[in-house]
C-alpha positions as CSV (number, residue, x, y, z in Angstrom):
1,M,3.2,19.6,14.6
2,T,6.4,21.3,14.8
3,R,9.9,19.4,15.4
4,E,10.1,20.6,18.9
5,E,6.5,19.3,19.6
6,V,7.3,15.8,18.3
7,A,10.7,15.8,20.2
8,Q,8.8,16.6,23.4
9,I,6.2,13.7,22.8
10,I,9.0,11.2,21.8
11,L,10.9,12.2,25.1
12,L,7.6,11.2,27.0
13,M,7.9,7.6,25.5
14,E,10.4,4.8,26.2
15,G,11.3,1.4,25.2
16,T,9.6,-0.2,22.1
17,P,6.9,2.4,21.6
18,Q,9.5,5.1,21.3
19,L,11.6,3.2,18.9
20,V,8.4,2.5,16.7
21,V,7.5,6.4,16.8
22,K,11.1,7.3,15.9
23,L,11.0,4.7,13.1
24,L,7.6,6.1,11.9
25,Y,8.7,9.8,12.1
26,G,12.2,9.3,10.7
27,S,11.3,6.9,7.8
28,G,7.9,8.1,6.9
29,L,6.4,4.8,7.5
30,R,2.8,4.1,8.1
31,I,1.7,2.4,11.3
32,S,0.6,-0.7,9.4
33,E,3.9,-0.8,7.5
34,A,5.8,-0.6,10.8
35,V,4.1,-3.4,12.6
36,R,4.7,-5.8,9.5
37,L,8.4,-5.1,9.3
38,R,10.6,-8.2,9.6
39,I,14.2,-8.5,10.5
40,H,15.3,-9.1,6.9
41,D,13.5,-5.9,5.8
42,I,16.1,-3.8,7.7
43,D,19.6,-3.2,5.9
44,F,21.8,-1.6,8.6
45,E,24.7,-1.2,6.1
46,M,22.7,1.0,3.8
47,K,20.4,2.4,6.5
48,Q,17.3,1.3,4.5
49,V,14.0,-0.3,5.2
50,T,12.1,-2.3,2.8
51,V,8.3,-2.0,3.0
52,R,6.5,-4.8,1.6
53,S,3.0,-4.6,0.3
54,G,2.6,-1.1,1.4
55,K,0.0,1.5,0.2
56,G,-1.4,0.3,-3.1
57,D,0.1,-3.1,-2.3
58,K,3.5,-1.9,-3.7
59,D,6.9,-2.6,-2.2
60,R,9.1,0.4,-1.6
61,I,12.5,1.1,0.0
62,T,13.0,4.1,2.5
63,T,15.9,5.2,4.6
64,F,16.0,5.4,8.4
65,P,17.9,7.8,10.6
66,S,21.3,6.5,11.6
67,S,20.5,7.7,15.2
68,I,18.1,4.8,15.6
69,A,20.4,2.1,14.3
70,P,21.8,1.3,17.9
71,L,18.2,1.3,19.3
72,L,17.2,-1.2,16.6
73,H,20.3,-3.1,17.3
74,N,19.5,-3.2,21.0
75,H,15.8,-4.2,20.4
76,L,16.7,-7.1,18.1
77,S,19.1,-8.4,20.7
78,R,16.5,-8.3,23.3
79,V,14.0,-10.0,21.1
80,K,16.4,-12.6,20.1
81,M,17.2,-13.4,23.8
82,L,13.6,-13.7,24.5
83,H,13.1,-16.0,21.4
84,D,16.0,-18.2,22.6
85,K,14.6,-18.4,26.1
86,D,11.1,-19.4,24.7
87,L,12.8,-22.1,22.5
88,A,14.7,-23.4,25.6
């Protein structure tokens, strides 16, 4: 797919699915790696994601685009609010 085709598909998505696709595309993550990410695997300062037990059961570090950092922060804020509400 060309960059333009990928951009058109991403524009059709919204919310968490769009964030996941941007992370997959921008960081080169596999779907299984993305769904296993944990908060402590994301380093916002260095713009890095630590992939644990990836292909070949190896850990690796990859970067993520700075354009998705605000989206990740927003997502984590929403998830934290939901978690706090569940605990209450």
